[in-house]
C-alpha positions in Angstrom: 0.0 0.0 0.0 1.1 3.5 -0.5 0.0 3.7 3.0 -0.4 0.3 4.7 1.3 -2.5 2.7 4.5 -1.1 1.5 6.7 -3.1 3.8 7.7 -6.0 6.1 10.4 -5.9 8.7 13.9 -7.1 9.5 14.4 -9.3 12.5 15.3 -6.6 15.0 12.6 -4.4 13.6 9.9 -7.0 14.0 10.7 -7.9 17.5 10.7 -4.4 18.9 12.5 -5.8 21.9 9.6 -8.1 22.7 8.3 -11.5 21.6 10.6 -14.1 19.9 11.1 -13.8 16.1 11.1 -17.0 14.0 13.0 -16.6 10.8 12.7 -19.7 8.5 14.6 -18.0 5.7 14.2 -15.4 3.0 10.9 -13.8 2.1 9.4 -13.7 -1.4 8.5 -10.5 -3.1 4.9 -9.4 -2.5 2.7 -7.6 -4.9 0.0 -5.1 -3.9 -3.5 -5.3 -5.2 -6.1 -2.7 -5.8 -7.9 -1.8 -2.6 -10.7 0.6 -3.3 -13.1 1.2 -6.2 -12.6 4.9 -6.0 -9.4 5.9 -7.9 -8.3 8.5 -5.3 -8.6 5.8 -2.6 -6.6 3.4 -4.6 -3.8 5.9 -4.8 -4.1 6.8 -1.2 -3.9 3.1 -0.1 -1.8 1.6 -2.9 0.5 -0.3 -0.6 -2.1 -1.8 1.8 -3.2 -5.3 1.1 -0.1 -6.9 -0.3 -0.3 -9.6 2.3 -3.9 -10.3 1.4 -2.6 -10.9 -2.1 -0.2 -13.5 -0.8 -3.0 -15.4 0.9 -5.0 -15.4 -2.4 -1.9 -16.3 -4.4 -1.0 -19.2 -2.1 -4.5 -20.6 -2.2 -4.5 -20.3 -6.0 -1.3 -22.3 -6.1 -2.9 -25.1 -4.2 -6.3 -25.2 -5.9 -5.4 -24.1 -9.4 -7.8 -21.2 -9.2 -7.9 -17.8 -7.5 -9.5 -17.6 -4.0 -11.9 -14.7 -3.9 -12.2 -12.9 -0.6 -15.7 -11.6 0.1 -17.8 -10.4 3.0 -19.6 -13.8 2.9 -16.3 -15.4 4.0 -15.2 -12.6 6.4 -18.5 -11.6 7.9 -20.4 -15.0 8.2 -22.9 -14.1 5.5 -24.0 -16.1 2.5 -24.7 -15.4 -1.1 -21.8 -13.0 -1.6 -23.4 -10.2 0.4 -21.6 -6.9 0.6 -21.7 -4.0 3.0 -22.1 -0.3 2.1 -18.9 1.2 0.8 -17.7 4.5 2.4 -15.4 6.8 0.5 -12.6 8.5 2.4 -14.0 11.0 4.9 -12.5 13.0 7.7 -14.3 12.2 11.0 -14.1 13.1 14.7 -13.2 10.6 17.4 -16.8 10.5 18.5 -18.0 10.0 14.9 -15.5 7.2 14.4 -16.6 5.5 17.5 -20.2 5.7 16.4 -19.3 4.2 13.0 -17.4 1.4 14.6 -20.3 0.6 16.9 -22.7 0.5 13.9 -20.5 -1.7 11.9 -20.9 -4.6 14.3 -17.4 -6.0 13.9 -14.0 -5.0 15.0 -12.5 -1.8 13.5 -8.9 -1.2 14.7 -7.1 2.1 15.2 -4.1 3.5 17.0 -6.1 5.8 19.3 -6.1 9.6 19.0 -2.8 11.0 17.8 -1.8 14.6 18.5 -1.4 16.8 15.4 -3.5 14.5 13.2 -7.0 14.1 12.0 -8.8 10.9 11.3 -9.9 9.6 7.9 -12.2 6.6 7.6 -12.8 4.4 4.5 -14.7 1.2 4.1 -14.8 -1.2 1.2 -17.8 -3.2 0.2 -16.1 -6.4 1.4 -16.0 -5.0 4.9 -12.3 -3.9 4.9 -11.8 -0.7 6.9 -9.0 1.8 6.9 -8.3 4.4 9.6 -5.7 6.9 8.4 -4.0 9.6 10.3 -3.8 12.7 8.1 -1.7 15.8 8.8 -3.9 18.8 9.8 -3.6 20.4 6.3 -4.4 17.2 4.4 -7.8 16.6 2.9 -9.8 13.3 2.7 -8.5 11.1 0.0 -5.1 12.8 -0.2 -2.7 10.3 -1.9 0.7 9.4 -0.5 2.5 7.1 1.8 3.3 9.7 4.5 0.5 8.8 6.8 -0.1 6.1 9.5 -2.8 3.7 8.3 -4.6 0.9 10.3 -6.4 -1.5 8.1 -8.8 -4.3 9.2 -9.4 -7.1 6.7 -12.2 -9.7 7.0 -10.4 -13.0 6.5 -11.8 -16.5 7.4 -9.5 -18.6 9.6 -7.0 -15.7 9.4 -4.7 -16.8 12.2 -4.1 -20.3 11.0 -3.9 -19.3 7.3 -1.4 -16.6 7.9 0.8 -18.7 10.2 0.9 -21.3 7.5 1.7 -18.9 4.8 4.3 -17.0 6.9 6.2 -20.3 7.4 5.9 -21.2 3.7 7.0 -17.7 2.6 9.8 -17.4 5.3 8.3 -14.3 6.9 9.1 -13.1 10.5 6.7 -14.1 13.2 6.7 -12.5 16.7 4.5 -13.3 19.7 2.2 -10.6 21.1 0.0 -10.6 24.2 -3.2 -12.7 24.4 -1.9 -15.3 21.9 -1.7 -12.8 19.0 1.1 -12.8 16.5 2.8 -10.1 14.4 3.9 -11.1 10.9 6.3 -9.1 8.7 8.3 -9.4 5.5 12.0 -8.5 5.8 11.9 -6.1 2.8 8.8 -4.3 4.0 9.6 -3.0 7.5 6.9 -0.3 7.5 4.2 -3.0 7.6 3.2 -5.4 10.4 0.2 -7.7 10.2 -1.5 -8.6 13.6 -3.6 -11.7 14.0 -5.6 -13.1 17.0 -6.5 -16.8 17.4 -10.0 -17.6 16.5 -10.7 -14.2 14.8 -11.9 -13.9 11.2 -9.8 -10.8 10.4 -6.3 -9.5 10.2 -5.0 -6.1 11.0 -2.3 -4.3 9.0 -0.3 -1.5 10.6 1.6 0.9 8.4 3.7 3.9 9.2 6.2 5.8 7.0 8.9 4.9 9.5 9.5 1.2 10.4 10.4 2.2 14.0 7.1 3.9 14.4 5.3 0.8 13.1 7.1 -1.3 15.7 6.2 1.1 18.5 2.6 1.1 17.6 2.3 -2.7 17.4 4.6 -3.8 20.2 3.7 -0.8 22.4 0.0 -2.0 22.5 -1.4 1.0 20.7 -3.4 -1.0 18.2 -6.9 -1.7 19.7 -10.5 -2.1 18.5 -12.4 1.2 18.5 -14.7 1.4 21.5 
C-alpha cells in the first residue's frame, strides 16, 4: 500500500524488543492489489493489502484457481453479500466510535494521535481503513506519508497466515493474548497482527519502520470502543 502495505520488517525491527522472532529464511516479493473502487482511494492506499494478495496467491497455487475474498467469507454471511462502501471522509473521534459501533465487527485504530485528523474508509467487502492525516491534508489525499490501520475480513485468518508465513519465510513475533505479528523483511513499515479464532487480520503501516514497531509492540493497536 502507499500507506499500509509497503513493507515488512527485518528481524530486529519485527521484535521491537519483545516476543521471539522466528526466521525460517528469505521472504518472497509481495505484490500489492487494488484496494478501493474509487481511484483516489486506490492511490491513497496503494501499498495496503499486499499480504492479502499473498493469501490469495497461495490458495490459488494449491487449488489451481484464485480464491476470492468476500464479505460472505469474512462476515459470516452467505450469497456474496456486501456492506455499504464508504469513501474517504474526515471524522471526529466520537464519529469514528459511532461508525465502529454501527459496523458490528472490530475496527482497529491506534487511538487519538496529536497533530493529526482521522480519515475513515470502508470497502464493500468490509475492509476498513483508519488513516491519520496531517492537519492540512484533505480526505482522499494520496501518498505514503501517513499512518494507516487496516482491518481485513479473512476467514481462519490466524491459521492461514501462520501457514503462509512459514511457507514464505516471513518473520513471526509473539504478542500478548496469543496474538502474532507477521512481517516481510523487505517491508519493515508494515506489520500484520492476528488473533487466534478471529476472522480478520490487522495491518499497521507507518512511514517509518520504527514507528510501526512502536505502535504494534507498544500496545497502541486496539479495536475502536
